[in-house]
N, C-alpha and C positions, 0 to 999 in steps of 0.2 A: 453322588458322583453327579448330578444332575447341579447341585448345588453348586459346587466348585466350579461346575464348566462355567455358570452364570455368573459366578462372581468376577474367573480369571477372563469371562468375554467383557464384564466390563472395565478392568481394568486394562486390556488392549487399544493400545494407542491408532489413529485413524482419523476420517474425515466425519464417519458417523458418528462417534466420542465425542467431537465441538459440540464447544455451546452453540447455541443457534442463531447469539446475536456474531458470531464468530465465522461460520458457513455462510450464512448472510453477505457478511464483507468480501468474501473470498466469491462467492456464484454473482453476485454482483459486479466485482473487480475482474470476473473472467467472461463480463458478457463480449462477444462480438459483433462486428456494425450488421446490424443499425442499430446498436446497442439498445432496444427496447424491451427485449427479456434476460433475466441473468440466465448465468450457462446455469444448465441441470448438475453439472461433477463440476470438480476444479481439476485442471489441467491433468493429463495421465500422472505427468512428472512431478508433480507437487501432491498430488491424492499417492502416490506410493512413496514419495518422500514422509507425507505424516503415518502413515501406515508401517513404517520401522520401527519395532519394538524399541529400539534405543536411541539415543541421540548422536554413539557411536556412529550406529551403524547410518542415520543419517547422514550425519558429517561425512561416511563414505561414498555414499550417494553421490553428492552439492560434489564432494571432490573429482569424482569421476565425468560427473558432469561438463564442471567448468575447463578439466583435463579435455574433451572431446572439443570443449568450445575452444580452447586455445586461450581462456580465460587464466593468467594468472595470481591466484586469488588463492590464499589460505585461510578459510574461517578460524576465527577462534571457538571455542563451546560455548561461549556468554551470545554470539552472532547466532550462533548454530540451536541454541536453546530457543530464543525469539521467534527464531523462521517455526519455529518445529511447534511452538504452543501460539501459533500468530500472534506475535506481536510487533506487527508488522512499527506504529510509530515508535516502540521502544529498541528495535531497529534503528531506526533514523537516527533517533538520541545517542543511541549507542555509541555512535561514531563519534558524537560533536559535541555529545550533552545535553542533559532533559533540558535546561531552558538556553537552546543555540536558537537564535535565530531562524533555523530551516525546520521545528519541530513546532517554534510558535507559530508560524508563518503557518503550517499544515496545520495543527488546530484550529486559527482564527478561517480559517475556509471550512474545517470539518460542521465550527459552529455554524459559518451562517451561509451554509447546504441546507443542516439540519435544522435551524430556525426557520430556513425559508424554502422548504421544497416541499408548498403545495408551488411555489413560484417556479423554483425547479421544473418539478411536474408539471407542469401545463407548459412551459419552454422547451422540454424534449418533446412534449405532444403536436407543437405548433412545428419542430425542427429536428428530427432525428440525431443531426450532426449536433446537435445544442452540450451534451454533458462533454462527448470529444473536443469542441470547441473551447470549454471551461479547462479539459483537464489538460492543454495542448495551454492556455496562458499561464497556469499552475506551475506546469511543470518549466515552462517556458522562461520563467522566474527566477524557479530556482538553480537552473541549467546555468542563469546568468548571471547570481548570486555566485554557485559556487565557481563559474569560472574566474570571476572576480578574487572571491577567493583566492585561488588556486595562481592568479598572477601576480596581484599586490605585493610588493616590497614588503609595507607594512599594514597595520587593521586598520587605521585611518584612514586608508585609499583603497581600501573594500566599499565597492556598490553595494550599499544595503538599502537603497531608495529603489531595488526595486522588487523588493517582496511587499513593498505599502503599494497594496492591491485594491482600497477602497476605495475607490474610484469605479474600477472594474466593477465593484461588486454592486454599487450605488447603480451604475447601469444597467445591473441583474436585474436588480431590484424593479427599476426603472422602464423595464425592458427595451432598454433601449440596445443590450451589449451587439457584439460585433467582434468576428475577428477574423 
């Protein structure tokens, strides 16, 4: 009996069963101001969502939340799967394809932050809003690009240049970043 309960325990979904890097991603991304420490747990909603025993039950929970928030969105099973498995980059790629500008843009930022983690850490230590400012710059660029995508009558009119942020990345490396 004890062996059966232990093997079943390992197969149970939930935050505790995630790989350590996924836990770290969720906790660091869930930090609250002044963003100096990671959250100790995911949001109650996401913790409950991850704890659902099936993706169908997770989808039902998400649909209920969308209905409560008056969001008209019916996610498909692939979206739910990616969200349930903490595949956030895959969710973005799911919407527009794996080689889209947005996914490439985000990957470039991930690589830049990872490669320059010492500079980011020291910048955050001297300015508790540094990460928030960087995230705002990234979000602003994505939102501007997506607005351009939604309003351009043809693809040639889309403003892709807002995703070219090498000057911003250079300003971070030279400790001259302002937002």
